[in-house]
ZABARO-620590 format. One record per residue: residue number from 1; residue in three letters; chain; x, y, z of N, C-alpha, C in turn. Coordinates in nm, 2 decimals. Example, Ala and Ser with C-alpha at 12.3 -4.5 7.8 and 13.67 -1.06 7.14 Angstrom:
<sites>
[1 "ALA" "A" [1.32 -0.57 0.78] [1.23 -0.45 0.78] [1.32 -0.33 0.78]],
[2 "SER" "A" [1.28 -0.22 0.71] [1.37 -0.11 0.71] [1.29 0.00 0.79]],
</sites>
This chain:
<sites>
[1 "MET" "A" [0.08 -0.12 0.00] [0.00 0.00 0.00] [0.09 0.13 0.00]],
[2 "ILE" "A" [0.19 0.13 0.09] [0.28 0.25 0.10] [0.35 0.26 -0.03]],
[3 "ARG" "A" [0.40 0.15 -0.09] [0.47 0.15 -0.22] [0.39 0.21 -0.33]],
[4 "LYS" "A" [0.26 0.17 -0.34] [0.17 0.22 -0.44] [0.15 0.37 -0.42]],
[5 "CYS" "A" [0.13 0.42 -0.30] [0.12 0.56 -0.27] [0.24 0.64 -0.32]],
[6 "SER" "A" [0.36 0.58 -0.29] [0.48 0.65 -0.33] [0.49 0.66 -0.48]],
[7 "LEU" "A" [0.45 0.55 -0.55] [0.46 0.55 -0.70] [0.37 0.65 -0.76]],
[8 "VAL" "A" [0.25 0.66 -0.70] [0.15 0.76 -0.75] [0.20 0.90 -0.73]],
[9 "LEU" "A" [0.26 0.93 -0.61] [0.31 1.06 -0.58] [0.43 1.10 -0.67]],
[10 "GLN" "A" [0.51 1.00 -0.70] [0.63 1.02 -0.79] [0.58 1.05 -0.93]],
[11 "LYS" "A" [0.48 0.98 -0.98] [0.43 1.01 -1.12] [0.37 1.15 -1.12]],
[12 "GLU" "A" [0.30 1.19 -1.02] [0.23 1.32 -1.02] [0.34 1.43 -1.01]],
[13 "ALA" "A" [0.44 1.41 -0.93] [0.55 1.51 -0.91] [0.62 1.52 -1.04]],
[14 "ALA" "A" [0.64 1.41 -1.11] [0.72 1.41 -1.24] [0.65 1.50 -1.34]],
[15 "LYS" "A" [0.51 1.51 -1.34] [0.44 1.59 -1.43] [0.46 1.74 -1.41]],
[16 "VAL" "A" [0.48 1.77 -1.28] [0.50 1.91 -1.24] [0.64 1.96 -1.25]],
[17 "ARG" "A" [0.73 1.88 -1.20] [0.87 1.93 -1.19] [0.97 1.85 -1.28]],
[18 "GLY" "A" [0.92 1.77 -1.36] [1.00 1.68 -1.44] [1.04 1.56 -1.37]],
[19 "ASP" "A" [1.11 1.47 -1.44] [1.15 1.34 -1.39] [1.29 1.32 -1.40]],
[20 "TRP" "A" [1.35 1.23 -1.32] [1.49 1.20 -1.34] [1.51 1.10 -1.45]],
[21 "HIS" "A" [1.61 1.12 -1.53] [1.64 1.04 -1.64] [1.77 0.97 -1.63]],
[22 "GLU" "A" [1.84 1.00 -1.52] [1.97 0.94 -1.50] [1.98 0.89 -1.35]],
[23 "SER" "A" [2.01 0.76 -1.34] [2.01 0.70 -1.20] [2.10 0.76 -1.10]],
[24 "HIS" "A" [2.21 0.82 -1.14] [2.30 0.89 -1.05] [2.23 1.00 -0.98]],
[25 "LYS" "A" [2.14 1.06 -1.04] [2.06 1.17 -0.98] [1.97 1.12 -0.87]],
[26 "VAL" "A" [1.92 1.00 -0.89] [1.84 0.94 -0.79] [1.92 0.91 -0.66]],
[27 "PHE" "A" [2.04 0.85 -0.68] [2.13 0.82 -0.57] [2.18 0.95 -0.50]],
[28 "ALA" "A" [2.19 1.06 -0.57] [2.23 1.18 -0.51] [2.13 1.23 -0.40]],
[29 "LYS" "A" [2.01 1.18 -0.41] [1.91 1.23 -0.32] [1.92 1.16 -0.18]],
[30 "ILE" "A" [2.00 1.05 -0.17] [2.01 0.98 -0.05] [2.10 1.05 0.05]],
[31 "GLU" "A" [2.05 1.09 0.16] [2.13 1.16 0.26] [2.13 1.09 0.40]],
[32 "LEU" "A" [2.11 0.96 0.40] [2.10 0.88 0.52] [2.23 0.88 0.60]],
[33 "ASN" "A" [2.35 0.87 0.53] [2.48 0.88 0.61] [2.49 1.00 0.69]],
[34 "ASP" "A" [2.45 1.12 0.64] [2.46 1.24 0.71] [2.38 1.24 0.84]],
[35 "ALA" "A" [2.26 1.19 0.82] [2.16 1.18 0.93] [2.22 1.08 1.04]],
[36 "ILE" "A" [2.28 0.97 1.00] [2.33 0.88 1.10] [2.45 0.94 1.17]],
[37 "LYS" "A" [2.53 1.01 1.10] [2.65 1.08 1.16] [2.60 1.18 1.27]],
[38 "ASN" "A" [2.49 1.25 1.24] [2.44 1.35 1.33] [2.37 1.28 1.45]],
[39 "ASP" "A" [2.34 1.15 1.44] [2.28 1.08 1.55] [2.15 1.14 1.61]],
[40 "LYS" "A" [2.07 1.18 1.51] [1.94 1.24 1.56] [1.83 1.15 1.50]],
[41 "THR" "A" [1.76 1.08 1.59] [1.66 0.98 1.55] [1.56 1.03 1.45]],
[42 "SER" "A" [1.50 1.15 1.47] [1.40 1.21 1.38] [1.46 1.23 1.24]],
[43 "ASP" "A" [1.58 1.27 1.23] [1.64 1.29 1.10] [1.67 1.15 1.03]],
[44 "ILE" "A" [1.71 1.06 1.11] [1.74 0.92 1.06] [1.61 0.86 1.01]],
[45 "GLU" "A" [1.50 0.88 1.08] [1.37 0.83 1.04] [1.32 0.89 0.91]],
[46 "GLU" "A" [1.34 1.02 0.90] [1.30 1.09 0.78] [1.38 1.05 0.66]],
[47 "GLU" "A" [1.51 1.03 0.68] [1.60 0.99 0.57] [1.58 0.84 0.53]],
[48 "LEU" "A" [1.54 0.76 0.62] [1.50 0.62 0.59] [1.38 0.62 0.50]],
[49 "GLY" "A" [1.28 0.70 0.54] [1.16 0.72 0.46] [1.20 0.77 0.32]],
[50 "ASN" "A" [1.28 0.87 0.31] [1.33 0.92 0.18] [1.40 0.81 0.10]],
[51 "LEU" "A" [1.48 0.73 0.17] [1.55 0.62 0.10] [1.45 0.52 0.04]],
[52 "TYR" "A" [1.34 0.48 0.11] [1.24 0.39 0.06] [1.18 0.46 -0.07]],
[53 "PHE" "A" [1.14 0.58 -0.05] [1.07 0.66 -0.16] [1.16 0.66 -0.28]],
[54 "THR" "A" [1.29 0.69 -0.26] [1.39 0.70 -0.37] [1.41 0.57 -0.43]],
[55 "LEU" "A" [1.42 0.46 -0.36] [1.44 0.33 -0.41] [1.32 0.29 -0.50]],
[56 "PHE" "A" [1.20 0.32 -0.45] [1.08 0.29 -0.53] [1.09 0.36 -0.67]],
[57 "ASN" "A" [1.13 0.49 -0.66] [1.15 0.57 -0.78] [1.25 0.51 -0.87]],
[58 "LEU" "A" [1.36 0.47 -0.82] [1.47 0.41 -0.90] [1.42 0.28 -0.97]],
[59 "ALA" "A" [1.35 0.20 -0.89] [1.29 0.08 -0.95] [1.19 0.11 -1.07]],
[60 "ARG" "A" [1.12 0.22 -1.05] [1.02 0.26 -1.15] [1.10 0.30 -1.28]],
[61 "HIS" "A" [1.21 0.37 -1.26] [1.29 0.41 -1.38] [1.35 0.30 -1.45]],
[62 "LEU" "A" [1.39 0.19 -1.37] [1.45 0.08 -1.43] [1.35 -0.03 -1.48]],
[63 "ASN" "A" [1.22 0.00 -1.47] [1.12 -0.09 -1.50] [1.13 -0.22 -1.42]],
[64 "ILE" "A" [1.15 -0.20 -1.29] [1.16 -0.32 -1.20] [1.04 -0.31 -1.10]],
[65 "ASP" "A" [0.98 -0.42 -1.08] [0.87 -0.43 -0.98] [0.94 -0.44 -0.85]],
[66 "SER" "A" [0.93 -0.33 -0.77] [1.00 -0.33 -0.64] [0.95 -0.43 -0.54]],
[67 "GLN" "A" [0.82 -0.46 -0.55] [0.76 -0.56 -0.46] [0.81 -0.70 -0.50]],
[68 "LYS" "A" [0.82 -0.73 -0.62] [0.87 -0.85 -0.67] [1.02 -0.87 -0.63]],
[69 "ALA" "A" [1.09 -0.76 -0.65] [1.24 -0.77 -0.61] [1.25 -0.80 -0.47]],
[70 "LEU" "A" [1.17 -0.73 -0.38] [1.18 -0.76 -0.24] [1.14 -0.90 -0.20]],
[71 "LYS" "A" [1.04 -0.95 -0.26] [1.00 -1.09 -0.24] [1.11 -1.18 -0.27]],
[72 "LYS" "A" [1.18 -1.16 -0.38] [1.29 -1.25 -0.42] [1.40 -1.25 -0.32]],
[73 "THR" "A" [1.43 -1.13 -0.27] [1.53 -1.12 -0.16] [1.49 -1.19 -0.04]],
[74 "ASN" "A" [1.36 -1.17 0.00] [1.31 -1.23 0.12] [1.32 -1.38 0.11]],
[75 "THR" "A" [1.29 -1.44 -0.01] [1.29 -1.58 -0.03] [1.44 -1.63 -0.02]],
[76 "LYS" "A" [1.53 -1.55 -0.08] [1.67 -1.59 -0.08] [1.73 -1.59 0.06]],
[77 "PHE" "A" [1.69 -1.49 0.14] [1.74 -1.47 0.27] [1.70 -1.59 0.36]],
</sites>
């Protein structure tokens, strides 16, 4: 459910502000290391949420079903 909501938001945002066409720009949005270094729980939580959102967006750009990819990993684990 959360994944679907993220995908809808990303598609709507892409209509307004454009979309990423290069994966390195997606990775540039990940700021989790900085939040961990600052050791502030609320910032870490926010950046983890951003990471999920960004990974869903990356999967969308690569035409990968993120839910299917996660299920494969869970099965392998």
